[in-house]
N, C-alpha and C positions, 0 to 999 in steps of 0.2 A: 079366757088366762088372766091372771093380776099377780105381779110379785107384790109382797106385801111387806115384806123386811132385807135389807142385805148386811150380811155382817163381815166383817174383813179384820184381819189378823195376820199380821205379817206378808201382807201384799202391797209390795214396793214401799209408796209414801203413807200407807195405809198400816200404820201399828195394831189399832186396835179402836177400827168406827164401827159405829151404826148406822143405817140409814131406814130408818122407820117410819109406818104410815103413807107410804109413795102412794099416791094418785097415778089415777090412768094416764094424765102427763105428766112428767120431770122433769124441769128445767134445772140445769145446774151451771152456775156460774162460778167465779170465782178467777184472782189471779194468776197469770200462766206460772206453771210449776203446780200448783194446789192441789190437783189431783184429778181434773177433771177428765183426763183420757184416759187416766187408768181405771177410773171407775168404770168409764164403759168398756175397757178392755176385760175386765171381767166377765163380761156375757162374751166378748171371741173368745177367750181362755176357756172358759165351759167348754163352749160350742166344739173349738178347736181339737179340746181332748177328748171328746165324747167321739168324734167323728174319727180323729185319731187316737194318738195315744197321748201320753203324760208329758213324755219326753220330747213330742216335737212340739206340743206346745210352749212348753221351754225353752226348747232352743231357737224357738222364732223369736223371743224375747231375750236372746242374751244367756241363756240355763237360769241354773236353779238359782245362782247366788246374784242374781240380776236383779231376779224378779223378787226373792225375798228381801226383806225390810234390814236395812245396814245395821248393824250394832244390835241386832237382835236377838231374843234364843226361841228355839221353840219352832215348830212347822208352823209352813206357808197354810192360812185355816179358810175355807169360803165358807159361809152359808144362805141358801135362799131359801124364806117362807115366801107360799104360793098358794092358791085357788083356780079353779075354774068357776065357780059363780059364789056368791056371798053365805050360800046357806050350806054348798059343801065343803068337807073338812078341811084343816088347812094342812097344806104338806111343806115340809122343810127338807132340804137335799143340802147336806156340807160334805166336804172331805176334808180333808189333813195330808199332805203332801208333805214330806221330810228328803233328805237326803243321806243315802246309806252308800258308802264306800264311790263317794263320789257322781253317783246314780240317781233319780230322784224315784221314793218308792211311797205309792200313794197309802199311809201307812193308817188312816180308814173312811170309811165312807157310808153312810148313812141316806136313810129316808125314811122319814116318821110322818105321823099321822096324828093329827090331834083334832080330837070330836067335836069343841067348842068351845069357847073361854076359859072354863072351867079348867082348863087347862093340861086334862090327862090324854097323856100320850102314847102312841103303840109303835110298835119300830116293824118295817116291810123291809127293810134291807141293813146287815150289819156286816160288813168286809172291813176285816182288820189284817194289812202286809198281806192280801192277796187271798185270805181263807176268813168262812162265817156263812148266814144263810141270808135265803130269799127269801118274801112268803108270797103263797101265789093265791092270798087273800085279795079280794079287790078293797081299792080304797074307802069305796065307800059303803062299805060293810059299818066303817067303826062311825057312821051314822045310824044304824039301828040295834047296838049291844043288843045282847042277847043268853048267853050262853054262862050261866052261872058259874059253871063246875067246870071249866077250861082252865088252861096253864095262859097267866096275861104275860106279853111279852111286851116290858117297858122300860124305854131309856129313862134312866136313872140321871143323868147329868147333862146340860146342853156339850154341842162338842166344844164348844171357843170358851175355855178357862175361863172366870172372873165373869160370867153372866149368868144371871136369873137360872136354874137351873127348873125343867118339868115340873111343874105339882105333884105329889102322888095322886096313884089312880084311885076311885072310886071301887063302891062295890060291884059294878060291872063288870066282866069279863069278856076277852074277844079270843073266840078260837084261833089261832094261830097257825097255818098249815106253813111249815117251812120245809123247805131243801139246801141240804149242804154246798155250797157254792165251795170250788177253788182254783183262782184264776191260772192263765198262765203263764202268766207275768205279774209284778207287780205295781210295773208305771201303766197298767189298764184299770178303766173305768169299769167297775163290776156293772154297770147300769147301761153302757153301752150293749154289752153283750146280751144280756137279759132281757133288754125291750125289745130285742126281734120276736120275743115268743111270749105268746098270747096269754102260757100259764101266768105267767108275773104280770094281770094286769096293772099295779101299782110301777111298774121300773117301764112298761110300753108307755101307759101314759104320759109321764113327765118325758120318756124320751122322745115322743113326737112334740111335748111344746117343745125339749129343746131344738130340734131339728126346724121348729117352726121362728127361732130367733132369726132376726136379718139386724144386721150389720154396716151400715152403708156409712161409705165413704168416696165419694163420688168423685172421681178425675174428669176432669172437660175433654181433656185427649183422649181419653178409654173411651168417655159417651159419642166421641166422633168417628169414632173408627168405621171401617166398613164390617160387614158383619154376612158368613154363607148363610145362603135361603133358607127361612124356616122359621119358626116363633119360640117364643120362650113367654112363660104366664108370668113371669116374677124378673123384677129386677136386676139384676147381678148387682155384686159389691160396691165395685166401681165404677157401675152406668156401663160396660163395655157392652152391652147386647142391649141398648137402649133402641135399637132400629130392630127389632127383631120381635121385641115385648111392643111396639108400637104397633110393627104389624097386627100381632096378634091381639090386640086390642079394639086395631079398626075391622078387622074380619069378626071376630067372637064377639064384640061388647061394643056394638058402634055408636050407640048410644051415649056411652060412658065415653067413648073417644071423644065425640061431639061436643060434651061439656068440656073434657079436655082443652079443649080447641079454643073454646068461648072463651073460658077463663083465660088461655096463654093471649088472644089476639085482646082482652081487655087490661094486660099488665104490660106486656109490649107490645108498642109502637111499632102501626105497621105490620103486622105481621098478620096474615089474613088465615093460614089454613097448612098443615102438617099433614104430608106424607112419605110412607115407605113404601122405597119403589126398586123391582127386583129388575137386576141387570142382565145380558143374555150373559153374562160370566158367571151365575149364579148367586149374587151378592147382594143382600139387601142396602141399600142409600136413603138416608134421612135426609131429606128437602124440606125445605120451609119458603113458601110463597109469601113472599113480600106484597104489599099491594100498591107500590110505587112502578113493581116491576111483572112482566110479562111471564119470565120464565122464571122457576120457584129457584132458590138458593141451595148447594149440597149443607150438610151441619158442617164441614170443616171451613166454609166461610159467613156465617154466622157468628154473633157474639158470645161470649165465655155467658154472661148472664142470659141470654136469650136459650142457651144450650141447659142449663143449671137448672130452671126454671121450670122449662118443659120436664126434666128429666123428673124431681119432686112431685109435680102434677102426676106423671105417671107413675112413680113412687105412692105417694099419697092417696090415690084415685084409684086404687088395685082392687079388683073387684073378691078376691078373696086375700084380705091383711094378713099379713103376718103375727104373732102369739108377744113376738115382742120387736118394739123396732128402735135402732140405735142411730142417730145421728150426729155429726160434731160438726158444729162451730158453723150449721148452714146458710150460716150470713155473707158468705165467701161468696165474691162477684156479684151480688143482689144489689140493686137499687134501695137503700135505706126505707122507704114508704112502701116496699109489696112486703116489709116484713112480718106489718101487721097480721096480713090475711095471711100468708104464711104460716104463723102460728096456730091461728083459728084452722086450719087443716090442718095441722099436726094434731088438734085438740077433736076435731071431727076424728080423724081416723082413730084415736084413742077410744071413743064413743062406739066405732065400730066394732070393736072388740080387740084392736092391737094395742098393748099399752106403750109409749113411747118414752124416750128416754131423749134429751137434746142438752148438750152444752153448748153456752153461747157467750160471746161479748159484748154483744148487741146490747145498746141500750132502748134499739126499736123495736127490737125482739121484745126483747123483757116489757117494755110496755102493754104488749096484749097477752102477757102472764098472770094468771092469778094467783092472790099472794099463798093459799094452799099448793099450791102447782111447785112453788118455790123452793129450791135449797141452796146455799152456799155454802162455797167451800176454804178453812183458811188454815194455818199452819202455824203449829203451837210446838214448840223443842224439837222444831224440825220433822214432825208427821201431821198429817193432814185430821182436821176434825170438823165434821158437819154438822152444818146449822139447816134446821126449818123456818124461813118465813115464818111462817104462821107460831112458832114459836115467840116472836120475838115483839111485842107488847106494842113498841111505839113505831113500830112499822106496818102491824094489823091496823095499829087506829089509821095513821098518814092514808094507807087503804080507804077506808071507813068513810074519812073524808073527801074522798073522790080521787085520791092521788095515783101513781102509777107506777111500779117498781119500777121501772127501766130510769125516772127521774131519782127516784129514793136511792138505787145504787151510786147514779153519776153523783150525787150531792152526799155520798158520805154515809147512810143511814145502813149497811148492811156492817156491821160491827165487825173490825177485821178482816174482813175482804180484801180488801187493798192493800199491796205492798210497803212496808216501811222504807 
């Protein structure tokens, strides 16, 4: 799965912003307060709204008025375009969230697919204020339209005002088998319930995609914690199950675990091996073997940088990558010279099938990033504007001459990115 574009309107500092042509590895830079955390938070918000409801997702961020862009009108709007493979139809999911009587409502929710670059678009889900329809067709049907006498259901206009509408549909028509839907509450996403039923394949595919999103916010204190006996397949958001995932990799994927340990020993002087040991109390302890000592150290006695590097290796060498991974400022607690290799591992993770979004303040990390992978954020009239490094002719020319993005950023060649 890969997200191709994101369009935001009235979401915090993003009054009206578009991020297009998103690569497998997308690295975001910008001064403090320009919206790096907010951009990554969009994915957290959608996942929380999907697993819970919109009210809870908003409350976790201070409520509707705190999420809605200040001194602007209209609903909060989020639109994400995506595809599983480049040969697949382009899917677009969009929601509008408004407030009525001090309660949030999903005023519109759409899921649509476009067959190809010609812009012919067919709607598979359209719910307005809790009522609408969902199609039982598979989105793959868009790839082989063949029913000339059927009724065409087509989106007439982009969900976000002032953006280019979908082009007019051609002579091919698609049979849309739709079912009327009425939600129990207007603050619930229709995609949440419909994704549980196989008869709604378009909703089910998108729901599975959201479920596999992972937003990483590693906390060193959490990663050091003692865990109850057992194992987990994936690292949790704050890394609190690091010992259990270590045990899982050691038992189920030994060659992969050995590779993680080999990389760690190259990067952290003195570290020889890592083990997850079970205690008589039924807990799992993470222990690090130092070459200079006979007995291994528990995680609570190991440096922050060692814990964080090991946690990132466990995250990035996951045998089953998340469809989307978001990481904010991975450089914290890490030695600058390690960041080049870490950036390359984020790219390898993305190439294995998990798209990666990273925000950073580190020129060392950015030096390992390609020009097509870098975007920078800046403020104009109080709101965030997104710039793509690949669109800056001067930056592209310097890169062609062998320069590196981190140095160019430090030397002020990212126009408008530095605070005034």
